[in-house]
N, C-alpha and C positions, 0 to 999 in steps of 0.2 A: 878513496875507496876503501872500506873496510867491510868487517863483518861476513857471514856466510848466507848464501842463497838458500831457498827451500830444498834443495836437492843436497845441502851439506857442503858443497863446493864453495870456492869463493865467489863474491859478487865481482861484477864486471862494471866498468864505468859507463859506457854506452852498449845498450843491448839491442838486437834486432829482433823484430817480429814481423811477419808478413801474411798476407793472405787476400782473397777477394773482398771480403768483409760486405756481402751483398746481403741486403735485409738486416743490417746490424741488429743483433738482438743481445741480449744478455749473456748468452754463451760466449759470443765474442768478447764482450766486455769483462768477463771472467777471466778468460785467457788472457788478456791484455793486463788486468790488473796482477794476475800471477806472474806474468813476465816482468812486470816492473819492478818486483821482489828481487829479481836476479842482478839488477844494476842500479846507477844512479839516474840514468837517462833512459826512457824508451823510445826507441826510433821504430816507426810503423810503416812498412813499405805495402802499397795497395796497387793491385794489378789493375792495368786499364780493361776497357771493353774487349778490345781486340783480342788480348791474351785469354780473356777468360772464354770467350766465345770457342777459342782455337781448343783449349783443354777441358773445358768443362761444360759448354753450352750456353745459351743467351743469360745473360744477368738480367735480374728484376730491375735493379736501379743502375743508372749510368755512371760513368766513372767520377764525375764532379759530385755528384750527390753522395758517392761513396766516400770520397776524399773528404768531404765536410762533415760526415757523420763520424767517421774515425777521429778526427780532429777535435770533435766534440766530447769524445771520452775523457774523464777526468785523469787517467794514469798515463795518457798519452802526450810526450813531450814535442814529437817531430813528427810530420807525415811526409813520406817520400812517394811521390806520384810516378806512376808507371813503372812500378817494381816488376823485375823479370819473374816469370810464373816459376820457374826452378832456382832456388836460392844458391847462389855460389859464394866462393872465397872473395873473388873480385868485388862483390856488391858489399860484402862486410867490410872489406879494406876500404872501399871509395867513400863509405859513410862513417870510417873510424869506429866501426863497432867491434866489440871483443869477441862475441858469438852470437848465435840466433837460439831463440827459445819457442818452441812450438810445442801444441798439445800431445797427448800419447795417442793420436789417431793417426791415420796414415793420409798422405795427400799424394795424388799422381798425375803425371804428365798426360797428354793425350795418348802417348805410346805405352802409358803402363809403368812408368819408372818413377821412383820416390823422388819429389821434388827437393828433398834434403839430403839426398845420398852423397852429394860434394862435400858439404860442411860437416857431415858426419864422418866421412873418411879423413877429414882435417882436424878431427877433435875441436870442431867450432859450433858444436851443436848441443843445447842443453832441452830439457824436457819438463812439461808441467801438466798437470791434470785437465783433460777434456771434461766440459761441464755436460754431463748426461742428461738426456731427456730434451734437448733442443739442438735443431740445426736448420740451416736455411732450407735444406731438402724437407725437413718435416713442418716447417711453417707453410711451405708451399703445398705439401700434400693436406694440410688442413684447411687451406683455402680452396683447394681443389672439391673438397667434402662440400663446400658451400654450393659449388656449381651443378654437383650431379643431378639432383632431382630436376634440374631445368633441362638437361641435355640427354637424359635417358628414360625409357618407358618405366613404369612401376615395377614390373616383375623382374628388372634387371638392378634396380637399385642399390640392393643389398652387395650384390657382386662388386659393384663400381665403388660402394663404400668401402669396402673390403680392399680393393685395388688401391685405392688412394692412402688408405691406412698403412698398407704395409710398403708403397711406392713401387711395388714391382708385381709383374704377373707370374714371375718364374719364383716359386717357393725356394728353390734351391738358392737363390742368390739372395742371400741374407748377409749383409755387410754387418760387423760387428761394430762398426763407427757409425753407420748411417741410419741403421734400423731404429724405427720410432720406439721412444720409451718414454715413460711418464716423468716429469720433472717433479722431484721432492723437496718441498721447501723447507729450510731449518732456519733457525734463530742464527746460526753461525754464518750461514750465506748473507742472511739480511745484514748482518752487523759488519761482514767484511765490505760490503758495498756502503754502507752509511757512513756519513761524515762523523757522526756521533758528537757534534758540537751544538748546544743550544744556543739560541740567539743572544747577542750580549744586550745589556740594558739600552745602549745607545743604537743597536741595529734598527733600521726601519723594515718591517716584516711585510713581505709580498706575499699574497696568496693568489693561486689559480686552480683550476679544477677542470677534470675531463676524464675520458677512458684511456687515451694514450696508447691506444691497441696497435700493435706493429709499429713501434715507435720509429719515427722518419723524420726526414729533413723538416717539414712544416712544423712538428712538434719542436724541434730543436730550435728552429728559427724563433719560434713564438717564445719559448722559455728564455732564450738570449735576450729577447726585446722586453720581457716581464720583469727580468732580473735588474735591467737599467732603472728600475722604479724604486729599487731600495737596495739593502745590503743582505737579505736573508730572504730565500725563496722556498715556500712551502709550497708542494704539490699536491692535491687532494686527487686520490685515485678512485674513481667511482667502482663499486662493487660490480662483480659479474652479473648479478641479478639485474642491477640498476641499468648496466649498460645493455643487457639483453631486452629490458623493458623498451628502452627507447629506441634503440636500432634493429630489434626483432631478428629473424632468422636464426642461424647458429652463432651469432655474436655473442661475446667478444671472441676472437680467433685466439687469444692469450689469456691464460688466468689472470686474477689479480695478482697472485705471487710473481709470476713472470713480468708482469706490466710494472710492478714496483720495481723490481731490480732494473728494467731496461731504464726507467725514468732516473734513479738513484745513480746510474751510471756517468752521467752527464754534468758537466762543468758548473752549469748555473744552478743547478739543485742543492739545497742544502739538507731538506727534509721532506718527509712524504706522510701523507695520512690515508692509511687503510681504510678502504670502503667509506669514502667520503660521503656525506649527505649530497644528494642531487641539489637541493635548495642550500645556498650558502647561508645558515643560520647566524643569529646574533650569538649563540654559544660558541660557534667555531671563530666568530670575529674577536671575542673578548677573550677566549681562553688562550689565543697566540698574539694577542694585542696585533691584530692585522691592520695596517695602516694603507695598503692598497690592494684592492682586488683587479686583476687584469683579465681580459678576455679578448680573444681575437675577432675583429669583425667580419673576418672570412669565414668563421666558424657560427653559424646560427642554427637555429632549432628546426630547420627544413627537414633534417633527416629524423625527427622523432617521430615515430609510429604510434606511441602511446597517447592517446587523447587526453589522459589524466595529468600527464607529464607536459605535454604540449602547451597546457593551459597555464602552468607555473612558469614565471620569470626567477630564474635561480639565483638572479642578481639583485633583486628587489631590495634587501636589507643593505647591501653594499652601495646602492644608488641612493637610498635614502640618508645613509650617513655621508656622502659626497666623496667616498674612496674608490669609485667605480672608474676603470679606465679602459678604453679600447684601444688595440695596437693592430697593425698590419704586420704580419709576420714575413711578407714579400713572398710568400711561397703559397703555390696554389696544390701542393701535395696533401692528399688526405687517404685516411685508410680505405675509403671505398675505391679510390683511384689505384691504390696498389692492387686492390682485389680485382678491380677491372682489368689491370694488365695482366693478372694471372689467368683470368678468364679469356680474354682476347688470345693470349698466346698459349692455352691450356695443353694442346697436344704437344707444343716444343719443350714445355716444363716436364710434362709426364715423360716424354722421352729422355730428356737430360735426367731426370732422377734414376730411372731404369738403368741408363748406361752407366750412372755413376756408381749406384748399387752394385751392378754386375762386375764392373771393373773391380771396385773394393773387395767383393767377395772372392775372386780370382785369386787376388794377393792374399786374402787371409787364410784361404785353402792351402796355398803354398807354405803358409806360416804356421799351418796345423790350427788355426784358432777357431775354425768351424769345421 
């Protein structure tokens, strides 16, 4: 154990981070990336479904999905399942962790208490920066925007859009931690997530492409399967315009910068291509010396709403070269299924978001932050 952590204090050996990690996004990954800088090994506790329902409301993903997603993030060394919602000294000692690292926002129990108060009192707590512009609450709000036009009369659409955007009907209840803000991408952020290693001359390069919107367990399982075909995995991320062309409606939910960071956070991925072409051309294959192109056979063009794109086989050149392969991810999860879950439980999630916002706002007021 040597060196200093980002806060200027000595690094630990084993450090602890925990959370719900529901709808794991690049904000979660960035917090875990920063936490890893505080020690040699990062141990991540993930709360079970029952704990989340009690303290926060219904999770979008079940505990098994969330455990797997966190384990796939490249800065995570170990995952502890069924971690308690309130972090205790006993938990840190049980897993031989020197201290806990959390973002500079606040997490509250069902009765409004700081979940990290005990470890703070025992000087076993360290802090990193929260990623502004994204949260699970924010993403749920974005998905609820997709459903408003289908559930309200025209004259009330703008009212409901504003409610989904602010995630609260109470203008006073504006939490400084949960309120929606725009994510501002920078080259620094991309570099912090990127591996920064070009393929070795001996590496077999594998290429996949897609939207990877609301990165989920199906995406991770597919990328893990794809990586088995070679040594260096390049992921082509389709542009926002292309995704909107073939998905329609208000897709994608996440911008290309958000989707790129989400993909880069996972262990199988070595490199990404921004705004990759829908059709995998000879230019792409030659430039990166691609030796295998992988597609999931559960992923087909049935969701393509644009007739001009539906007539294109994006894998034609790879098939011609004999480097096209199909794999079964083993997962039926899709971005559309996630959105369906949100729509089906729309009122539950709206209520959850409002309660969370109000609870945080009450604490922020007491702290004179608003």
